[in-house]
Backbone as JSON Lines, residues from 0, in Angstrom:
{"i":0,"aa":"X","n":[-13.15,9.47,19.43],"ca":[-14.43,8.72,19.24],"c":[-15.23,9.24,20.9]}
{"i":1,"aa":"X","n":[-16.67,10.08,19.77],"ca":[-17.03,10.73,21.03],"c":[-18.14,10.34,22.43]}
{"i":2,"aa":"X","n":[-18.47,8.81,21.55],"ca":[-18.93,7.81,22.86],"c":[-17.55,7.2,23.73]}
{"i":3,"aa":"X","n":[-16.31,6.71,23.63],"ca":[-16.15,6.46,24.27],"c":[-15.04,8.02,25.18]}
{"i":4,"aa":"X","n":[-14.73,9.0,24.52],"ca":[-14.43,9.79,25.96],"c":[-15.43,9.94,26.56]}
{"i":5,"aa":"X","n":[-17.84,9.57,26.24],"ca":[-18.12,10.29,27.05],"c":[-18.41,8.73,28.35]}
{"i":6,"aa":"X","n":[-17.79,7.71,27.98],"ca":[-17.86,6.63,29.18],"c":[-16.66,6.95,29.63]}
{"i":7,"aa":"X","n":[-15.4,7.43,29.1],"ca":[-14.02,8.47,29.55],"c":[-14.74,9.46,31.07]}
{"i":8,"aa":"X","n":[-15.41,9.65,30.84],"ca":[-15.78,10.96,31.93],"c":[-16.73,10.12,32.48]}
{"i":9,"aa":"X","n":[-17.76,9.5,32.38],"ca":[-18.14,8.5,33.46],"c":[-17.76,8.79,34.23]}
{"i":10,"aa":"X","n":[-16.88,7.35,33.41],"ca":[-15.41,6.33,35.05],"c":[-15.64,7.38,35.52]}
{"i":11,"aa":"X","n":[-14.6,8.5,35.41],"ca":[-13.78,9.01,36.48],"c":[-14.39,9.7,37.36]}
{"i":12,"aa":"X","n":[-15.75,9.77,37.25],"ca":[-16.62,10.78,37.74],"c":[-17.03,10.03,38.39]}
{"i":13,"aa":"X","n":[-17.41,8.21,38.48],"ca":[-16.94,7.08,39.21],"c":[-19.1,6.56,39.29]}
{"i":14,"aa":"X","n":[-18.66,7.07,37.84],"ca":[-20.49,6.19,38.06],"c":[-20.02,5.62,36.51]}
{"i":15,"aa":"X","n":[-20.1,4.02,37.22],"ca":[-19.32,3.16,36.45],"c":[-20.21,2.42,36.0]}
{"i":16,"aa":"X","n":[-21.7,2.43,35.86],"ca":[-23.3,1.93,35.58],"c":[-23.22,2.12,34.34]}
{"i":17,"aa":"X","n":[-22.84,4.1,34.17],"ca":[-23.31,4.72,33.17],"c":[-22.79,4.13,32.14]}
{"i":18,"aa":"X","n":[-21.05,4.32,32.89],"ca":[-19.64,4.04,31.92],"c":[-19.58,2.46,31.33]}
{"i":19,"aa":"X","n":[-20.11,1.34,31.99],"ca":[-20.62,0.46,31.32],"c":[-21.52,0.43,30.66]}
{"i":20,"aa":"X","n":[-22.06,1.01,30.43],"ca":[-23.56,0.97,29.34],"c":[-22.94,2.06,28.1]}
{"i":21,"aa":"X","n":[-22.5,2.91,28.58],"ca":[-21.18,3.35,26.89],"c":[-20.54,2.43,26.0]}
{"i":22,"aa":"X","n":[-20.12,2.2,26.72],"ca":[-18.65,1.4,26.39],"c":[-18.96,0.06,24.8]}
{"i":23,"aa":"X","n":[-19.81,-0.99,25.67],"ca":[-20.57,-1.61,23.82],"c":[-21.25,-1.06,23.56]}
{"i":24,"aa":"X","n":[-21.8,0.45,23.67],"ca":[-23.04,1.07,23.16],"c":[-21.78,1.39,21.92]}
{"i":25,"aa":"X","n":[-21.36,2.47,22.57],"ca":[-20.28,2.39,21.9],"c":[-19.41,2.29,20.39]}
{"i":26,"aa":"X","n":[-19.07,0.38,20.84],"ca":[-19.19,-0.9,19.98],"c":[-19.99,-0.75,19.21]}
{"i":27,"aa":"X","n":[-20.66,-0.94,19.59],"ca":[-22.13,-1.26,18.53],"c":[-22.35,-0.18,17.21]}
{"i":28,"aa":"X","n":[-22.7,0.81,17.89],"ca":[-23.23,2.54,17.07],"c":[-21.87,2.63,15.99]}
{"i":29,"aa":"X","n":[-21.26,2.57,16.75],"ca":[-19.98,3.33,16.04],"c":[-18.65,1.95,15.61]}
{"i":30,"aa":"X","n":[-17.46,2.3,15.57],"ca":[-16.76,1.94,15.27],"c":[-15.96,0.53,16.63]}
{"i":31,"aa":"X","n":[-16.41,-0.7,16.09],"ca":[-15.54,-2.1,16.71],"c":[-14.67,-2.16,16.46]}
{"i":32,"aa":"X","n":[-14.07,-1.87,16.0],"ca":[-12.29,-2.39,16.26],"c":[-11.99,-0.71,16.61]}
{"i":33,"aa":"X","n":[-12.35,0.14,16.55],"ca":[-11.34,1.79,17.91],"c":[-11.81,0.96,19.03]}
{"i":34,"aa":"X","n":[-12.98,0.64,19.37],"ca":[-13.05,0.39,21.0],"c":[-12.71,-1.39,21.48]}
{"i":35,"aa":"X","n":[-11.87,-2.38,20.58],"ca":[-11.73,-3.01,21.42],"c":[-10.25,-2.9,20.95]}
{"i":36,"aa":"X","n":[-9.49,-1.94,19.8],"ca":[-7.49,-1.71,19.25],"c":[-7.73,-1.11,20.06]}
{"i":37,"aa":"X","n":[-8.07,-0.48,20.49],"ca":[-7.48,1.14,21.01],"c":[-7.21,0.77,22.72]}
{"i":38,"aa":"X","n":[-5.66,1.49,23.47],"ca":[-5.2,1.12,24.66],"c":[-6.09,1.52,25.43]}
{"i":39,"aa":"X","n":[-6.07,2.84,24.89],"ca":[-7.95,3.9,25.79],"c":[-8.83,2.97,26.34]}
{"i":40,"aa":"X","n":[-9.67,2.35,25.67],"ca":[-10.56,1.58,25.14],"c":[-10.07,0.53,26.51]}
{"i":41,"aa":"X","n":[-9.51,-0.12,25.42],"ca":[-9.35,-1.72,26.83],"c":[-8.59,-1.1,28.24]}
{"i":42,"aa":"X","n":[-8.2,0.01,28.1],"ca":[-7.73,-0.02,29.95],"c":[-9.09,-0.33,30.66]}
{"i":43,"aa":"X","n":[-9.67,0.59,30.14],"ca":[-11.0,1.2,30.51],"c":[-12.36,0.55,30.55]}
{"i":44,"aa":"X","n":[-12.68,-0.63,29.55],"ca":[-12.35,-1.92,30.54],"c":[-13.0,-2.15,31.14]}
{"i":45,"aa":"X","n":[-11.14,-3.12,31.21],"ca":[-10.48,-3.49,32.25],"c":[-10.91,-3.35,33.44]}
{"i":46,"aa":"X","n":[-10.82,-1.59,33.49],"ca":[-11.12,-0.75,34.46],"c":[-12.18,-0.88,35.1]}
{"i":47,"aa":"X","n":[-13.26,-0.91,33.67],"ca":[-15.26,-0.67,34.77],"c":[-15.07,-2.25,34.99]}
{"i":48,"aa":"X","n":[-14.16,-3.3,34.33],"ca":[-14.69,-4.85,35.02],"c":[-14.45,-5.33,36.37]}
{"i":49,"aa":"X","n":[-13.59,-4.34,36.58],"ca":[-12.37,-4.79,37.98],"c":[-13.83,-3.81,39.19]}
{"i":50,"aa":"X","n":[-14.26,-2.74,39.16],"ca":[-15.02,-1.98,39.18],"c":[-16.99,-2.65,39.17]}
{"i":51,"aa":"X","n":[-17.21,-3.28,38.81],"ca":[-18.35,-4.49,38.51],"c":[-18.51,-5.42,39.09]}
{"i":52,"aa":"X","n":[-18.24,-5.23,40.85],"ca":[-17.75,-6.8,41.82],"c":[-19.58,-6.53,41.95]}
{"i":53,"aa":"X","n":[-20.24,-6.58,41.52],"ca":[-21.64,-7.84,42.17],"c":[-21.94,-7.47,40.97]}
{"i":54,"aa":"X","n":[-22.14,-7.45,39.39],"ca":[-22.07,-7.77,38.23],"c":[-22.97,-7.36,37.45]}
{"i":55,"aa":"X","n":[-23.81,-6.15,38.1],"ca":[-24.31,-5.4,37.41],"c":[-24.09,-4.48,35.71]}
{"i":56,"aa":"X","n":[-23.64,-5.55,35.22],"ca":[-23.05,-4.95,33.66],"c":[-22.73,-6.09,33.1]}
{"i":57,"aa":"X","n":[-23.51,-7.39,33.48],"ca":[-23.01,-8.7,32.29],"c":[-22.39,-8.22,31.23]}
{"i":58,"aa":"X","n":[-22.38,-7.28,30.28],"ca":[-22.1,-7.04,28.5],"c":[-21.02,-6.44,28.71]}
{"i":59,"aa":"X","n":[-20.24,-6.14,29.7],"ca":[-18.43,-5.52,30.41],"c":[-17.94,-7.19,30.01]}
{"i":60,"aa":"X","n":[-18.21,-8.1,30.02],"ca":[-16.54,-9.03,29.65],"c":[-16.88,-9.68,28.86]}
{"i":61,"aa":"X","n":[-18.23,-10.16,27.89],"ca":[-17.71,-10.48,26.9],"c":[-17.32,-8.93,25.57]}
{"i":62,"aa":"X","n":[-17.46,-7.94,26.35],"ca":[-16.93,-7.15,25.63],"c":[-15.61,-6.77,25.68]}
{"i":63,"aa":"X","n":[-15.26,-7.63,27.08],"ca":[-13.62,-7.71,27.12],"c":[-13.38,-9.01,26.8]}
{"i":64,"aa":"X","n":[-14.02,-10.55,26.79],"ca":[-13.22,-10.62,25.42],"c":[-12.71,-10.41,23.92]}
{"i":65,"aa":"X","n":[-14.31,-9.99,23.38],"ca":[-13.44,-9.83,22.74],"c":[-13.09,-9.02,22.77]}
{"i":66,"aa":"X","n":[-11.91,-8.18,23.51],"ca":[-11.09,-6.72,23.49],"c":[-9.52,-7.3,23.19]}
{"i":67,"aa":"X","n":[-9.34,-8.21,24.12],"ca":[-8.37,-8.85,24.59],"c":[-8.05,-8.57,25.9]}
{"i":68,"aa":"X","n":[-9.34,-8.32,26.64],"ca":[-8.6,-8.29,28.29],"c":[-8.78,-9.06,28.42]}
{"i":69,"aa":"X","n":[-7.82,-9.49,30.08],"ca":[-7.75,-10.08,30.61],"c":[-8.59,-9.79,31.73]}
{"i":70,"aa":"X","n":[-9.8,-11.17,32.7],"ca":[-10.18,-11.46,32.94],"c":[-10.32,-11.14,34.33]}
């Protein structure tokens, strides 16, 4: 999935906010079940939620809940 790959690349480069925006967009614009069920996506969601210590990405927490990622 292209958008998931983009989010992963942004996260690796330390661009947490951009990655946090790309993941919910991927869920909305592509296959939501892919984002919610793929291990790679779920791991990335969890990592980004942990990195977002100032709460700048409020859309990540609902995505984590929908994906079953522990907060």
